[in-house]
ChimeraX commands (.cxc) that place a marker at each C-alpha (Angstrom):
marker #1 position 0.05,0.05,0.01 radius 0.5
marker #1 position 1.39,3.36,-1.09 radius 0.5
marker #1 position 1.37,6.43,1.19 radius 0.5
marker #1 position 0.15,9.30,-0.87 radius 0.5
marker #1 position -0.07,12.99,-0.11 radius 0.5
marker #1 position -2.23,15.40,-2.15 radius 0.5
marker #1 position -2.11,19.18,-1.19 radius 0.5
marker #1 position -4.98,21.31,-2.26 radius 0.5
marker #1 position -7.13,18.20,-1.77 radius 0.5
marker #1 position -10.29,19.97,-0.78 radius 0.5
marker #1 position -11.66,20.68,-4.32 radius 0.5
marker #1 position -11.26,20.42,-8.13 radius 0.5
marker #1 position -8.29,18.53,-9.41 radius 0.5
marker #1 position -6.97,17.75,-6.00 radius 0.5
marker #1 position -10.18,16.25,-4.86 radius 0.5
marker #1 position -10.41,14.05,-7.98 radius 0.5
marker #1 position -6.80,12.82,-7.71 radius 0.5
marker #1 position -7.14,12.02,-4.02 radius 0.5
marker #1 position -10.32,10.05,-4.59 radius 0.5
marker #1 position -8.60,8.05,-7.40 radius 0.5
marker #1 position -5.56,7.10,-5.26 radius 0.5
marker #1 position -8.02,6.07,-2.50 radius 0.5
marker #1 position -10.07,3.97,-4.97 radius 0.5
marker #1 position -6.79,2.16,-5.97 radius 0.5
marker #1 position -6.30,1.21,-2.21 radius 0.5
marker #1 position -3.62,3.70,-1.44 radius 0.5
marker #1 position -3.38,5.38,2.07 radius 0.5
marker #1 position -4.22,8.92,1.20 radius 0.5
marker #1 position -3.39,12.10,3.24 radius 0.5
marker #1 position -5.19,15.18,1.89 radius 0.5
marker #1 position -4.04,18.63,2.87 radius 0.5
marker #1 position -5.62,22.09,2.47 radius 0.5
marker #1 position -6.58,25.22,4.37 radius 0.5
marker #1 position -10.27,24.45,4.93 radius 0.5
marker #1 position -11.13,21.36,6.99 radius 0.5
marker #1 position -14.68,21.37,5.69 radius 0.5
marker #1 position -13.49,21.18,2.08 radius 0.5
marker #1 position -11.27,18.18,3.11 radius 0.5
marker #1 position -14.27,16.49,4.75 radius 0.5
marker #1 position -16.21,16.82,1.59 radius 0.5
marker #1 position -13.32,15.09,-0.37 radius 0.5
marker #1 position -13.18,12.35,2.13 radius 0.5
marker #1 position -16.95,11.85,2.22 radius 0.5
marker #1 position -16.77,9.48,5.13 radius 0.5
marker #1 position -13.97,7.54,3.73 radius 0.5
marker #1 position -10.54,6.62,5.23 radius 0.5
marker #1 position -8.35,9.51,4.12 radius 0.5
marker #1 position -6.25,11.38,6.64 radius 0.5
marker #1 position -7.15,15.03,6.70 radius 0.5
marker #1 position -4.56,17.77,7.64 radius 0.5
marker #1 position -4.92,21.54,7.53 radius 0.5
marker #1 position -1.97,23.29,5.99 radius 0.5
marker #1 position -0.80,26.54,4.61 radius 0.5
marker #1 position 1.66,25.59,1.82 radius 0.5
marker #1 position 3.30,28.99,2.01 radius 0.5
marker #1 position 4.31,28.45,5.65 radius 0.5
marker #1 position 7.40,26.35,6.18 radius 0.5
marker #1 position 6.45,25.04,9.62 radius 0.5
marker #1 position 2.98,24.13,8.45 radius 0.5
marker #1 position 4.30,22.23,5.60 radius 0.5
marker #1 position 6.96,20.35,7.63 radius 0.5
marker #1 position 4.05,19.18,9.96 radius 0.5
marker #1 position 2.64,17.18,7.03 radius 0.5
marker #1 position 5.61,14.98,6.89 radius 0.5
marker #1 position 5.31,12.92,10.07 radius 0.5
marker #1 position 5.74,9.85,7.65 radius 0.5
marker #1 position 7.44,9.10,4.44 radius 0.5
marker #1 position 5.26,9.32,1.35 radius 0.5
marker #1 position 5.68,7.24,-1.79 radius 0.5
marker #1 position 3.75,9.73,-3.96 radius 0.5
marker #1 position 3.42,13.50,-3.25 radius 0.5
marker #1 position 1.19,15.50,-5.49 radius 0.5
marker #1 position 1.80,19.28,-5.11 radius 0.5
marker #1 position -1.58,20.50,-6.20 radius 0.5
marker #1 position -2.38,23.54,-4.03 radius 0.5
marker #1 position -2.70,26.75,-6.06 radius 0.5
marker #1 position -4.71,29.86,-6.88 radius 0.5
marker #1 position -4.69,32.63,-9.43 radius 0.5
marker #1 position -5.84,36.17,-10.12 radius 0.5
marker #1 position -6.58,37.61,-13.51 radius 0.5
marker #1 position -5.60,41.31,-13.94 radius 0.5
marker #1 position -3.28,43.42,-15.95 radius 0.5
marker #1 position 0.25,43.99,-14.63 radius 0.5
marker #1 position -0.48,47.75,-14.54 radius 0.5
marker #1 position -3.22,47.23,-12.07 radius 0.5
marker #1 position -1.62,44.53,-10.00 radius 0.5
marker #1 position -0.69,45.30,-6.35 radius 0.5
marker #1 position 2.57,43.87,-5.30 radius 0.5
marker #1 position 0.74,41.86,-2.60 radius 0.5
marker #1 position -1.23,40.00,-5.30 radius 0.5
marker #1 position 1.98,39.19,-7.20 radius 0.5
marker #1 position 3.81,38.02,-3.93 radius 0.5
marker #1 position 0.76,35.88,-2.83 radius 0.5
marker #1 position 0.46,34.22,-6.24 radius 0.5
marker #1 position 4.16,33.29,-6.32 radius 0.5
marker #1 position 3.90,32.15,-2.68 radius 0.5
marker #1 position 1.10,29.77,-3.12 radius 0.5
marker #1 position 1.88,28.45,-6.60 radius 0.5
marker #1 position 5.70,28.27,-6.50 radius 0.5
marker #1 position 7.06,28.54,-3.02 radius 0.5
marker #1 position 4.40,26.15,-1.87 radius 0.5
marker #1 position 5.66,23.30,-4.35 radius 0.5
marker #1 position 9.22,24.14,-3.30 radius 0.5
marker #1 position 8.39,23.70,0.49 radius 0.5
marker #1 position 6.44,20.51,-0.18 radius 0.5
marker #1 position 8.85,18.76,-2.37 radius 0.5
marker #1 position 11.85,19.78,-0.17 radius 0.5
marker #1 position 10.09,18.27,2.94 radius 0.5
marker #1 position 8.98,15.27,0.98 radius 0.5
marker #1 position 12.57,14.39,-0.03 radius 0.5
marker #1 position 13.83,14.13,3.54 radius 0.5
marker #1 position 12.32,10.67,3.79 radius 0.5
marker #1 position 10.96,9.73,0.44 radius 0.5
marker #1 position 11.96,6.08,-0.44 radius 0.5
marker #1 position 13.66,4.98,-3.61 radius 0.5
marker #1 position 11.12,4.92,-6.44 radius 0.5
marker #1 position 9.10,7.75,-4.99 radius 0.5
marker #1 position 7.02,10.07,-7.24 radius 0.5
marker #1 position 6.96,13.84,-7.00 radius 0.5
marker #1 position 4.19,15.23,-9.20 radius 0.5
marker #1 position 3.56,19.05,-9.51 radius 0.5
marker #1 position 0.30,20.46,-10.85 radius 0.5
marker #1 position 1.52,22.99,-13.09 radius 0.5
marker #1 position -0.62,24.37,-15.94 radius 0.5
marker #1 position -0.65,25.20,-19.68 radius 0.5
marker #1 position 0.36,28.63,-18.31 radius 0.5
marker #1 position 3.69,27.06,-17.41 radius 0.5
marker #1 position 4.41,26.67,-21.20 radius 0.5
marker #1 position 3.21,29.98,-22.44 radius 0.5
marker #1 position 2.13,33.47,-21.33 radius 0.5
marker #1 position -1.28,34.88,-21.15 radius 0.5
marker #1 position -2.89,38.38,-21.04 radius 0.5
marker #1 position -3.88,39.30,-17.48 radius 0.5
marker #1 position -2.09,36.24,-16.08 radius 0.5
marker #1 position 1.40,37.51,-15.52 radius 0.5
marker #1 position 1.67,36.44,-11.88 radius 0.5
marker #1 position 0.12,33.09,-12.33 radius 0.5
marker #1 position 2.12,32.34,-15.50 radius 0.5
marker #1 position 5.46,33.49,-13.95 radius 0.5
marker #1 position 4.74,31.24,-10.93 radius 0.5
marker #1 position 3.88,28.30,-13.03 radius 0.5
marker #1 position 7.05,28.78,-15.33 radius 0.5
marker #1 position 8.84,28.69,-12.09 radius 0.5
marker #1 position 7.30,25.34,-11.10 radius 0.5
marker #1 position 8.43,23.90,-14.34 radius 0.5
marker #1 position 11.92,25.10,-13.76 radius 0.5
marker #1 position 11.85,23.65,-10.25 radius 0.5
marker #1 position 10.58,20.34,-11.51 radius 0.5
marker #1 position 13.21,20.04,-14.31 radius 0.5
marker #1 position 16.00,20.94,-11.95 radius 0.5
marker #1 position 14.83,18.71,-9.06 radius 0.5
marker #1 position 14.44,15.76,-11.57 radius 0.5
marker #1 position 18.14,15.97,-12.25 radius 0.5
marker #1 position 19.05,16.07,-8.49 radius 0.5
marker #1 position 16.96,13.05,-7.56 radius 0.5
marker #1 position 17.47,10.85,-10.73 radius 0.5
marker #1 position 20.12,8.52,-9.12 radius 0.5
marker #1 position 17.74,7.71,-6.22 radius 0.5
marker #1 position 15.08,6.27,-8.48 radius 0.5
marker #1 position 12.73,9.08,-7.53 radius 0.5
marker #1 position 11.07,10.92,-10.42 radius 0.5
marker #1 position 9.83,14.59,-10.52 radius 0.5
marker #1 position 7.31,15.55,-13.10 radius 0.5
marker #1 position 4.59,18.18,-13.82 radius 0.5
marker #1 position 1.14,17.85,-15.24 radius 0.5
marker #1 position 0.14,20.92,-17.33 radius 0.5
marker #1 position -3.67,21.15,-17.86 radius 0.5
marker #1 position -5.45,23.73,-19.80 radius 0.5
marker #1 position -8.83,24.97,-18.46 radius 0.5
marker #1 position -10.24,22.26,-16.41 radius 0.5
marker #1 position -13.98,22.17,-15.41 radius 0.5
marker #1 position -13.61,23.19,-11.83 radius 0.5
marker #1 position -14.52,26.23,-9.65 radius 0.5
marker #1 position -11.25,27.88,-10.64 radius 0.5
marker #1 position -12.15,27.76,-14.37 radius 0.5
marker #1 position -15.57,28.98,-13.44 radius 0.5
marker #1 position -14.05,31.99,-11.78 radius 0.5
marker #1 position -12.11,32.65,-14.94 radius 0.5
marker #1 position -15.32,32.57,-16.95 radius 0.5
marker #1 position -17.01,34.91,-14.57 radius 0.5
marker #1 position -14.07,37.26,-14.75 radius 0.5
marker #1 position -14.21,37.35,-18.56 radius 0.5
marker #1 position -17.88,37.92,-18.35 radius 0.5
marker #1 position -17.32,40.99,-16.09 radius 0.5
marker #1 position -14.29,42.40,-17.92 radius 0.5
marker #1 position -15.85,42.04,-21.40 radius 0.5
marker #1 position -19.50,42.66,-20.43 radius 0.5
marker #1 position -20.62,39.56,-22.24 radius 0.5
marker #1 position -22.89,36.56,-21.46 radius 0.5
marker #1 position -21.63,33.20,-20.14 radius 0.5
marker #1 position -21.77,31.30,-23.31 radius 0.5
marker #1 position -19.43,33.80,-25.11 radius 0.5
marker #1 position -17.17,33.93,-22.17 radius 0.5
marker #1 position -16.79,30.15,-21.97 radius 0.5
marker #1 position -15.94,30.10,-25.72 radius 0.5
marker #1 position -13.31,32.71,-25.08 radius 0.5
marker #1 position -11.79,30.83,-22.24 radius 0.5
marker #1 position -11.42,27.55,-24.11 radius 0.5
marker #1 position -10.47,29.19,-27.41 radius 0.5
marker #1 position -6.79,28.22,-27.08 radius 0.5
marker #1 position -7.81,24.55,-26.81 radius 0.5
marker #1 position -8.04,23.03,-30.31 radius 0.5
marker #1 position -10.79,20.68,-28.93 radius 0.5
marker #1 position -12.76,23.75,-27.91 radius 0.5
marker #1 position -13.98,22.44,-24.62 radius 0.5
marker #1 position -13.20,22.29,-20.87 radius 0.5
marker #1 position -10.88,19.48,-19.86 radius 0.5
marker #1 position -12.45,17.00,-17.20 radius 0.5
marker #1 position -10.87,16.32,-13.89 radius 0.5
marker #1 position -10.92,12.64,-14.85 radius 0.5
marker #1 position -8.56,13.46,-17.82 radius 0.5
marker #1 position -6.11,15.16,-15.53 radius 0.5
marker #1 position -6.39,12.38,-12.94 radius 0.5
marker #1 position -5.39,9.90,-15.67 radius 0.5
marker #1 position -2.07,11.73,-16.25 radius 0.5
marker #1 position -1.33,11.88,-12.58 radius 0.5
marker #1 position -2.20,8.14,-12.15 radius 0.5
marker #1 position 0.34,7.26,-14.99 radius 0.5
marker #1 position 3.19,9.44,-13.69 radius 0.5
marker #1 position 2.72,7.81,-10.30 radius 0.5
marker #1 position 2.93,4.24,-11.64 radius 0.5
marker #1 position 5.85,1.89,-11.93 radius 0.5
marker #1 position 5.52,2.06,-15.68 radius 0.5
marker #1 position 6.55,5.84,-15.64 radius 0.5
marker #1 position 9.91,4.99,-13.84 radius 0.5
marker #1 position 11.94,6.45,-16.69 radius 0.5
marker #1 position 9.87,9.63,-17.19 radius 0.5
marker #1 position 11.57,12.26,-15.28 radius 0.5
marker #1 position 11.69,16.12,-15.54 radius 0.5
marker #1 position 8.68,15.91,-17.97 radius 0.5
marker #1 position 5.80,18.36,-18.51 radius 0.5
marker #1 position 2.81,16.40,-19.40 radius 0.5
marker #1 position 0.34,18.67,-21.26 radius 0.5
marker #1 position -3.29,17.83,-20.80 radius 0.5
marker #1 position -4.77,20.50,-23.00 radius 0.5
marker #1 position -6.18,19.17,-26.19 radius 0.5
marker #1 position -3.09,20.31,-28.01 radius 0.5
marker #1 position -2.95,23.92,-26.81 radius 0.5
marker #1 position 0.44,25.50,-27.37 radius 0.5
marker link #1:1,2 radius 0.2
marker link #1:2,3 radius 0.2
marker link #1:3,4 radius 0.2
marker link #1:4,5 radius 0.2
marker link #1:5,6 radius 0.2
marker link #1:6,7 radius 0.2
marker link #1:7,8 radius 0.2
marker link #1:8,9 radius 0.2
marker link #1:9,10 radius 0.2
marker link #1:10,11 radius 0.2
marker link #1:11,12 radius 0.2
marker link #1:12,13 radius 0.2
marker link #1:13,14 radius 0.2
marker link #1:14,15 radius 0.2
marker link #1:15,16 radius 0.2
marker link #1:16,17 radius 0.2
marker link #1:17,18 radius 0.2
marker link #1:18,19 radius 0.2
marker link #1:19,20 radius 0.2
marker link #1:20,21 radius 0.2
marker link #1:21,22 radius 0.2
marker link #1:22,23 radius 0.2
marker link #1:23,24 radius 0.2
marker link #1:24,25 radius 0.2
marker link #1:25,26 radius 0.2
marker link #1:26,27 radius 0.2
marker link #1:27,28 radius 0.2
marker link #1:28,29 radius 0.2
marker link #1:29,30 radius 0.2
marker link #1:30,31 radius 0.2
marker link #1:31,32 radius 0.2
marker link #1:32,33 radius 0.2
marker link #1:33,34 radius 0.2
marker link #1:34,35 radius 0.2
marker link #1:35,36 radius 0.2
marker link #1:36,37 radius 0.2
marker link #1:37,38 radius 0.2
marker link #1:38,39 radius 0.2
marker link #1:39,40 radius 0.2
marker link #1:40,41 radius 0.2
marker link #1:41,42 radius 0.2
marker link #1:42,43 radius 0.2
marker link #1:43,44 radius 0.2
marker link #1:44,45 radius 0.2
marker link #1:45,46 radius 0.2
marker link #1:46,47 radius 0.2
marker link #1:47,48 radius 0.2
marker link #1:48,49 radius 0.2
marker link #1:49,50 radius 0.2
marker link #1:50,51 radius 0.2
marker link #1:51,52 radius 0.2
marker link #1:52,53 radius 0.2
marker link #1:53,54 radius 0.2
marker link #1:54,55 radius 0.2
marker link #1:55,56 radius 0.2
marker link #1:56,57 radius 0.2
marker link #1:57,58 radius 0.2
marker link #1:58,59 radius 0.2
marker link #1:59,60 radius 0.2
marker link #1:60,61 radius 0.2
marker link #1:61,62 radius 0.2
marker link #1:62,63 radius 0.2
marker link #1:63,64 radius 0.2
marker link #1:64,65 radius 0.2
marker link #1:65,66 radius 0.2
marker link #1:66,67 radius 0.2
marker link #1:67,68 radius 0.2
marker link #1:68,69 radius 0.2
marker link #1:69,70 radius 0.2
marker link #1:70,71 radius 0.2
marker link #1:71,72 radius 0.2
marker link #1:72,73 radius 0.2
marker link #1:73,74 radius 0.2
marker link #1:74,75 radius 0.2
marker link #1:75,76 radius 0.2
marker link #1:76,77 radius 0.2
marker link #1:77,78 radius 0.2
marker link #1:78,79 radius 0.2
marker link #1:79,80 radius 0.2
marker link #1:80,81 radius 0.2
marker link #1:81,82 radius 0.2
marker link #1:82,83 radius 0.2
marker link #1:83,84 radius 0.2
marker link #1:84,85 radius 0.2
marker link #1:85,86 radius 0.2
marker link #1:86,87 radius 0.2
marker link #1:87,88 radius 0.2
marker link #1:88,89 radius 0.2
marker link #1:89,90 radius 0.2
marker link #1:90,91 radius 0.2
marker link #1:91,92 radius 0.2
marker link #1:92,93 radius 0.2
marker link #1:93,94 radius 0.2
marker link #1:94,95 radius 0.2
marker link #1:95,96 radius 0.2
marker link #1:96,97 radius 0.2
marker link #1:97,98 radius 0.2
marker link #1:98,99 radius 0.2
marker link #1:99,100 radius 0.2
marker link #1:100,101 radius 0.2
marker link #1:101,102 radius 0.2
marker link #1:102,103 radius 0.2
marker link #1:103,104 radius 0.2
marker link #1:104,105 radius 0.2
marker link #1:105,106 radius 0.2
marker link #1:106,107 radius 0.2
marker link #1:107,108 radius 0.2
marker link #1:108,109 radius 0.2
marker link #1:109,110 radius 0.2
marker link #1:110,111 radius 0.2
marker link #1:111,112 radius 0.2
marker link #1:112,113 radius 0.2
marker link #1:113,114 radius 0.2
marker link #1:114,115 radius 0.2
marker link #1:115,116 radius 0.2
marker link #1:116,117 radius 0.2
marker link #1:117,118 radius 0.2
marker link #1:118,119 radius 0.2
marker link #1:119,120 radius 0.2
marker link #1:120,121 radius 0.2
marker link #1:121,122 radius 0.2
marker link #1:122,123 radius 0.2
marker link #1:123,124 radius 0.2
marker link #1:124,125 radius 0.2
marker link #1:125,126 radius 0.2
marker link #1:126,127 radius 0.2
marker link #1:127,128 radius 0.2
marker link #1:128,129 radius 0.2
marker link #1:129,130 radius 0.2
marker link #1:130,131 radius 0.2
marker link #1:131,132 radius 0.2
marker link #1:132,133 radius 0.2
marker link #1:133,134 radius 0.2
marker link #1:134,135 radius 0.2
marker link #1:135,136 radius 0.2
marker link #1:136,137 radius 0.2
marker link #1:137,138 radius 0.2
marker link #1:138,139 radius 0.2
marker link #1:139,140 radius 0.2
marker link #1:140,141 radius 0.2
marker link #1:141,142 radius 0.2
marker link #1:142,143 radius 0.2
marker link #1:143,144 radius 0.2
marker link #1:144,145 radius 0.2
marker link #1:145,146 radius 0.2
marker link #1:146,147 radius 0.2
marker link #1:147,148 radius 0.2
marker link #1:148,149 radius 0.2
marker link #1:149,150 radius 0.2
marker link #1:150,151 radius 0.2
marker link #1:151,152 radius 0.2
marker link #1:152,153 radius 0.2
marker link #1:153,154 radius 0.2
marker link #1:154,155 radius 0.2
marker link #1:155,156 radius 0.2
marker link #1:156,157 radius 0.2
marker link #1:157,158 radius 0.2
marker link #1:158,159 radius 0.2
marker link #1:159,160 radius 0.2
marker link #1:160,161 radius 0.2
marker link #1:161,162 radius 0.2
marker link #1:162,163 radius 0.2
marker link #1:163,164 radius 0.2
marker link #1:164,165 radius 0.2
marker link #1:165,166 radius 0.2
marker link #1:166,167 radius 0.2
marker link #1:167,168 radius 0.2
marker link #1:168,169 radius 0.2
marker link #1:169,170 radius 0.2
marker link #1:170,171 radius 0.2
marker link #1:171,172 radius 0.2
marker link #1:172,173 radius 0.2
marker link #1:173,174 radius 0.2
marker link #1:174,175 radius 0.2
marker link #1:175,176 radius 0.2
marker link #1:176,177 radius 0.2
marker link #1:177,178 radius 0.2
marker link #1:178,179 radius 0.2
marker link #1:179,180 radius 0.2
marker link #1:180,181 radius 0.2
marker link #1:181,182 radius 0.2
marker link #1:182,183 radius 0.2
marker link #1:183,184 radius 0.2
marker link #1:184,185 radius 0.2
marker link #1:185,186 radius 0.2
marker link #1:186,187 radius 0.2
marker link #1:187,188 radius 0.2
marker link #1:188,189 radius 0.2
marker link #1:189,190 radius 0.2
marker link #1:190,191 radius 0.2
marker link #1:191,192 radius 0.2
marker link #1:192,193 radius 0.2
marker link #1:193,194 radius 0.2
marker link #1:194,195 radius 0.2
marker link #1:195,196 radius 0.2
marker link #1:196,197 radius 0.2
marker link #1:197,198 radius 0.2
marker link #1:198,199 radius 0.2
marker link #1:199,200 radius 0.2
marker link #1:200,201 radius 0.2
marker link #1:201,202 radius 0.2
marker link #1:202,203 radius 0.2
marker link #1:203,204 radius 0.2
marker link #1:204,205 radius 0.2
marker link #1:205,206 radius 0.2
marker link #1:206,207 radius 0.2
marker link #1:207,208 radius 0.2
marker link #1:208,209 radius 0.2
marker link #1:209,210 radius 0.2
marker link #1:210,211 radius 0.2
marker link #1:211,212 radius 0.2
marker link #1:212,213 radius 0.2
marker link #1:213,214 radius 0.2
marker link #1:214,215 radius 0.2
marker link #1:215,216 radius 0.2
marker link #1:216,217 radius 0.2
marker link #1:217,218 radius 0.2
marker link #1:218,219 radius 0.2
marker link #1:219,220 radius 0.2
marker link #1:220,221 radius 0.2
marker link #1:221,222 radius 0.2
marker link #1:222,223 radius 0.2
marker link #1:223,224 radius 0.2
marker link #1:224,225 radius 0.2
marker link #1:225,226 radius 0.2
marker link #1:226,227 radius 0.2
marker link #1:227,228 radius 0.2
marker link #1:228,229 radius 0.2
marker link #1:229,230 radius 0.2
marker link #1:230,231 radius 0.2
marker link #1:231,232 radius 0.2
marker link #1:232,233 radius 0.2
marker link #1:233,234 radius 0.2
marker link #1:234,235 radius 0.2
marker link #1:235,236 radius 0.2
marker link #1:236,237 radius 0.2
marker link #1:237,238 radius 0.2
marker link #1:238,239 radius 0.2
view
């Protein structure tokens, strides 16, 4: 039985990933800021729930009272706004959650991770390209990809792998927030806003959580033992 940690496990992709590992019989720990959200993910199951702020070093360290075979650094958030209107606090908070949080999580994980362990970062298509009004988020996710590629080299001889999953817009509350933001900024209805949000995806639709889960499941598997430092795009071909 593998020991699995999923940060940001209270909703969206993190929730789907945690439930998938649990369904496979793994011992799953879910971490997040809100206990009520973690309880919803667990839904009366056997997952271990821990409150954490991934931007706080001591809080992250407390998660690692045991070694984990798989660590999915999924916690993240984003704000859409032009650079000219972005307060430095928004910039700093975005980098803290999306980049520093991954660094703190992976650094703590490696202290006791066994050979053959799996580090998986939830990056984004924004780690592969820029986007208007997404400067802070894209910068943070580009940083995640640099961290993953560098760390993959550091751990390669241990049999541990470090990879990133890079989804486009996934049908989650975060994507819904992006749609509502476009509606407000452009003064358009929801249908038009949704089309704009997914316009970069050649398949012209939202990605499902299950499609992202499948990528995580593969990278965590024995079959992925020689995939290291890779960015796995789940985006319908968006570039």
